[in-house]
MIBALO-505758 format. One record per residue: residue number from 1; x, y negated, z of N, C-alpha, C in turn; residue in three letters. Coordinates in pm, whole numbers, plus 32768, in hexadecimal, padded with zeros to 4 digits. Example, Ala and Ser with C-alpha at 12.3 -4.5 7.8 and 13.67 -1.06 7.14 Angstrom:
REM MIBALO-505758
  nr n_east n_north n_up ca_east ca_north ca_up c_east c_north c_up rest
   1   8527    8239 830C    84CE     81C2  830C   8528    814A 830C  ALA
   2   8505    80E1 82C4    8557     806A  82CA   850A    7FFD 8313  SER
This chain:
REM MIBALO-505758
  nr n_east n_north n_up ca_east ca_north ca_up c_east c_north c_up rest
   1   8425    7FF4 85CB    8420     8022  854A   839F    8012 850C  MET
   2   8384    7FEA 8497    830B     7FCE  8450   82D4    8055 8421  LYS
   3   8253    806B 8431    8216     80E3  83EC   81BF    80BF 8370  LEU
   4   81F5    80FF 8302    81C0     80DB  8280   816A    8157 8259  ILE
   5   80E8    8147 8235    8098     81B1  81F4   8097    81A9 8164  TRP
   6   80BC    820C 8116    80C9     821B  8088   8050    826F 8051  ILE
   7   7FFD    8235 8008    7F8A     827B  7FD9   7F8E    828D 7F3A  VAL
   8   7FB9    8303 7F1D    7FD9     831A  7E84   7FC6    83B7 7E6A  ASP
   9   7F75    83D7 7E09    7F59     8451  7DE5   7FCF    849B 7D9C  ASP
  10   802D    845A 7D79    80AB     8492  7D39   8115    84AE 7DB2  ASP
  11   812A    8530 7DCD    817A     8555  7E44   820E    8522 7E33  GLU
  12   823B    8533 7DB1    82C6     84F7  7D9A   82D3    8469 7DB0  GLU
  13   827B    8414 7D85    827F     838E  7D91   827A    835D 7E21  MET
  14   821D    83A6 7E70    820B     838F  7F00   828A    83BA 7F55  GLY
  15   82CA    8423 7F27    834A     8442  7F5F   83C0    83D8 7F42  ARG
  16   83C5    83AB 7EC0    8428     8354  7EAB   8415    82CC 7EE3  ALA
  17   839E    829B 7EED    837E     8221  7F34   8396    8227 7FC4  VAL
  18   8370    82A7 8000    839D     82B7  8095   8429    82B2 80A9  GLY
  19   8476    82F3 804F    850B     82E6  805D   8530    8256 8058  LEU
  20   84FE    8211 8007    8530     8176  7FFA   850C    8131 8075  MET
  21   848F    8142 80B8    847B     810F  8133   84D3    8138 81A7  PHE
  22   84FE    81B7 81A4    8558     81F3  820C   85CF    8197 81FE  ARG
  23   85FE    8183 817F    8689     8135  8168   8673    80AE 8199  LEU
  24   85F7    807B 819E    85DC     7FF7  81CB   85B7    7FF8 8268  LEU
  25   85E1    805B 82B4    85C6     8073  833A   8535    8071 835E  ASP
  26   84DC    80B0 8315    8451     80B7  8327   8431    8155 8340  CYS
  27   83CB    8172 8385    8395     81EF  837F   8325    81FE 8320  GLU
  28   8315    8272 82D9    8295     8268  8287   824E    82F1 8296  SER
  29   81D7    82E7 826B    8180     835E  8263   8137    835E 81DE  LYS
  30   8133    83CA 819A    80FC     83DC  8115   8067    841F 811C  HIS
  31   800F    83DD 80D4    7F8B     8414  80CE   7F69    8433 8031  PHE
  32   7F3C    849D 8015    7F2B     84C4  7F84   7EA4    848F 7F54  LEU
  33   7E54    8457 7F9F    7DCB     840B  7F68   7D9E    83A6 7FCA  ASN
  34   7D4F    8359 7F98    7D29     82E1  7FF3   7CB4    831C 8068  ALA
  35   7C76    8386 8040    7C1B     83B8  80AB   7C6A    83DF 812C  ARG
  36   7CD9    8422 811B    7D31     844B  818C   7D64    83DA 81DD  LEU
  37   7D89    8374 8189    7DBB     82FA  81C9   7D4C    82B4 821E  ALA
  38   7CDC    82A7 81E1    7C5E     8264  8225   7C42    82AB 82A7  ALA
  39   7C49    8342 829C    7C21     8395  8311   7C8F    8383 8381  GLN
  40   7D0E    8370 835A    7D6C     8368  83C5   7D56    82DD 83FC  ALA
  41   7D30    8277 83BA    7D28     81EF  83ED   7CAC    81FC 8456  LEU
  42   7C43    822D 8428    7BC6     8243  847F   7BD7    829D 84FA  LEU
  43   7C4A    82EF 84F5    7C64     8338  8562   7CC9    82F1 85C6  ALA
  44   7CE9    8272 859C    7D2E     8229  85FA   7DCA    8217 85D1  GLY
  45   7DEA    8246 8554    7E72     821C  8529   7E7A    818F 84FF  GLY
  46   7EF3    815A 8514    7EFF     80CC  84FA   7F94    80B2 84BB  GLN
  47   7F95    80B3 8432    8017     807F  83F5   8034    7FF4 83FE  PRO
  48   80B8    7FCF 83EF    80D5     7F3F  83E9   80C9    7F01 8352  ASP
  49   80B6    7F68 82F7    80A9     7F45  8264   807D    7FBB 821C  LEU
  50   8023    7FA2 81B9    7FF9     800D  8165   8023    7FFE 80CF  MET
  51   8055    8057 807E    8074     8055  7FFC   8011    80B1 7FB3  VAL
  52   7FB7    8075 7F5F    7F4A     80B1  7F1D   7F68    80C7 7E89  LEU
  53   7F62    813E 7E4F    7F5F     815D  7DC1   7ED7    812D 7D87  ASP
  54   7EDB    80E5 7D25    7E4D     80BE  7CE7   7E0F    812C 7CB8  ILE
  55   7E41    8181 7C57    7DFE     81E2  7C10   7E0A    826B 7C5D  ASN
  56   7DA5    8284 7CAF    7D9B     8318  7CEC   7D16    833E 7CC7  MET
  57   7D11    83C9 7CC1    7C88     83FF  7CA2   7C31    83FA 7D1B  PRO
  58   7BA7    83FA 7D01    7B3A     83E4  7D62   7B34    835B 7D9F  GLU
  59   7B94    8343 7DFC    7B99     82BC  7E33   7C1E    826D 7E0F  VAL
  60   7C03    8205 7DCF    7C84     81AD  7DA2   7CC2    8162 7E09  SER
  61   7D3E    813E 7DFA    7D76     80DC  7E4E   7D35    8055 7E62  GLY
  62   7CEB    802B 7DFB    7C97     7FB5  7E04   7C21    7FD0 7E5C  LEU
  63   7BDD    8049 7E47    7B78     806C  7EAB   7BA2    805B 7F35  ASP
  64   7C12    80A2 7F4E    7C4C     809B  7FE0   7C69    8015 800F  LEU
  65   7CA1    7FB8 7FBA    7CBA     7F39  7FE0   7C3B    7EE8 8002  LEU
  66   7BC9    7F04 7FB0    7B55     7EC9  7FBD   7B23    7EEA 805F  GLU
  67   7B26    7F6E 8073    7B0A     7FA9  80F4   7B50    7F60 816D  PHE
  68   7BCD    7F45 8152    7C25     7F0F  81B5   7BFC    7E86 81DD  LEU
  69   7BE4    7E36 816E    7BC8     7DA7  817A   7B31    7D89 81A5  ARG
  70   7AEC    7DEC 81A5    7A58     7DDF  81E2   7A4F    7E05 8277  ARG
  71   7AC3    7E35 82AF    7ABE     7E5E  8332   7B19    7DFB 8383  ARG
  72   7ADF    7DCD 83F6    7B2E     7D61  843E   7BA8    7D9D 8478  LYS
  73   7BB6    7E22 849C    7C29     7E54  84D7   7CA6    7E5F 846B  GLU
  74   7C81    7E59 83EB    7CE1     7E71  8387   7CEC    7E02 8324  TRP
  75   7C97    7D96 833B    7C93     7D28  82DF   7D16    7CED 82CB  LYS
  76   7D6D    7CDE 8330    7DF2     7CA2  831B   7E62    7D01 831C  ASN
  77   7E4D    7D83 8301    7EB6     7DE0  82EA   7F00    7DCF 8265  LEU
  78   7F72    7DB5 8276    7FC6     7D9F  81EC   7FB8    7E14 8196  PRO
  79   7F93    7DF6 8116    7F87     7E5F  80A8   7FCD    7E3E 802A  VAL
  80   8015    7E98 8000    8059     7E8E  7F7B   801C    7EF1 7F1A  ILE
  81   7FFD    7EC2 7EA8    7FCB     7F17  7E36   8040    7F4A 7DEE  MET
  82   8042    7FCE 7DC5    80A8     8008  7D77   8069    8046 7CFD  LEU
  83   8084    8031 7C81    8048     8064  7C0C   80AC    8051 7B97  SER
  84   8077    80BC 7B37    80B1     80B8  7AAD   8067    8050 7A5C  SER
  85   7FFD    801A 7A82    7FA8     7FB7  7A47   7FF2    7F36 7A40  GLU
  86   8007    7EFA 79C5    8057     7E7A  79B9   7FFA    7E12 7999  ALA
  87   7F77    7E28 7977    7F19     7DCB  794A   7F09    7D5D 79AF  ALA
  88   7F1D    7CE6 797A    7EFF     7C77  79E5   7E71    7C73 7A1D  ASP
  89   7E0B    7CAA 79D1    7D90     7CAD  7A09   7D97    7D0A 7A83  VAL
  90   7DD8    7D7F 7A85    7DD7     7DD4  7AFB   7E2A    7D92 7B70  MET
  91   7E94    7D47 7B4F    7EE2     7D10  7BAB   7E8D    7CA2 7BF2  VAL
  92   7E44    7C54 7BAD    7DFA     7BE9  7BD3   7D85    7C1A 7C2C  ASP
  93   7D4D    7C8F 7C06    7CCE     7CBF  7C4B   7D07    7CEC 7CD2  LYS
  94   7D70    7D38 7CDA    7DAF     7D6A  7D57   7DCD    7CFB 7DB7  ALA
  95   7E06    7C86 7D7F    7E26     7C1D  7DD3   7DA5    7BCE 7E0D  MET
  96   7D41    7BBE 7DB2    7CCB     7B83  7DDA   7C8A    7BD1 7E3F  GLN
  97   7C98    7C58 7E41    7C55     7CA0  7E9D   7C8C    7CA3 7F1F  MET
  98   7D10    7C6D 7F30    7D55     7C67  7FA6   7DD9    7CA7 7FC4  GLY
  99   7E0D    7CD5 7F4B    7E94     7D17  7F4D   7EF0    7CAD 7F6B  ALA
 100   7F5B    7CCF 7FBD    7FCC     7C7A  7FE0   803F    7C79 7F7A  ASP
 101   8041    7CEC 7F22    80A1     7CE9  7EBD   808C    7D5D 7E5D  GLY
 102   80D1    7D5E 7DEB    80BF     7DBD  7D87   813C    7DE6 7D3E  TYR
 103   815C    7E64 7D49    81DB     7E92  7D02   81B9    7EFD 7CA5  VAL
 104   820E    7EFD 7C36    81FA     7F59  7BBD   824A    7FDC 7BD8  MET
 105   8216    8046 7BA5    8264     80C4  7BA7   82B8    80BC 7B22  LYS
 106   832A    80F5 7B2B    8376     811C  7BA3   83A7    809F 7BEB  PRO
 107   83A6    80A0 7C71    83C6     8036  7CBE   8453    8045 7CEB  VAL
 108   84A4    7FD9 7D00    8528     7FE0  7D35   8522    7FB8 7DCD  THR
 109   858D    7FD9 7E0C    859D     7FB9  7E9F   85A0    7F29 7EB4  ILE
 110   85DB    7ED7 7E4F    85E0     7E48  7E5E   8551    7E08 7E5E  ASP
 111   8503    7E3B 7DFF    8480     7E02  7DE4   841F    7E29 7E5B  GLU
 112   8436    7EA4 7E8D    83E6     7EC9  7EFA   8410    7E7D 7F7E  LEU
 113   8481    7E5F 7F95    84B2     7E11  8005   8472    7D7D 7FF9  GLU
 114   847A    7D4D 7F7A    8452     7CBF  7F6B   83BA    7CB1 7F88  LYS
 115   8371    7D14 7F4A    82DF     7D03  7F5E   82AF    7D2E 7FE7  VAL
 116   82F7    7D85 8030    82D9     7DAB  80B7   82EF    7D29 810E  MET
 117   8368    7CEB 8103    8382     7C77  8152   831B    7C10 8131  SER
 118   82F0    7BF6 80BB    827D     7B91  809C   81FE    7BB4 80DB  GLN
 119   81DA    7C2B 80D4    815C     7C50  810E   8168    7C48 81A9  ALA
 120   81D5    7C6B 81E7    81CB     7C49  8283   81D8    7BBB 8293  PHE
 121   820E    7B71 824B    8217     7AE7  8253   8190    7A9E 8263  TYR
 122   8149    7ACA 81F0    80C0     7A9F  81E1   806E    7AA6 8266  LYS
 123   8085    7B08 82AC    802A     7B2C  831B   8069    7AFA 83A6  HIS
 124   80CE    7ABD 83A6    8107     7A7E  8418   80E5    79DC 8424  ILE
 125   80BC    79B3 83A8    809E     791E  83AE   8011    790B 83DD  ILE
């Protein structure tokens, strides 16, 4: 069973996305901010995929993505960005920084399944 870490400061969104992952036969863990997720990684936690909200206070999802991509141990960790930001500039920036997918809020289970499959596929090639 895949372990997905969801990093989103919105508790309801985190819970909803977690439920969708359970329906997709994945286990999930929700972090309310990027610092908590980074601390869990540094303490030895290892998800199979991370879903990062872009707009969070203090440390954004893009900040966490940059942190992940600069460390050899997480450089190839599949990461999906989740945001209400529809601007092409934001999508392009996330993808250029190393995101493996981008989904808009509110996300559907079909969108989530598709982008998750694509993210995993990128990392097996």
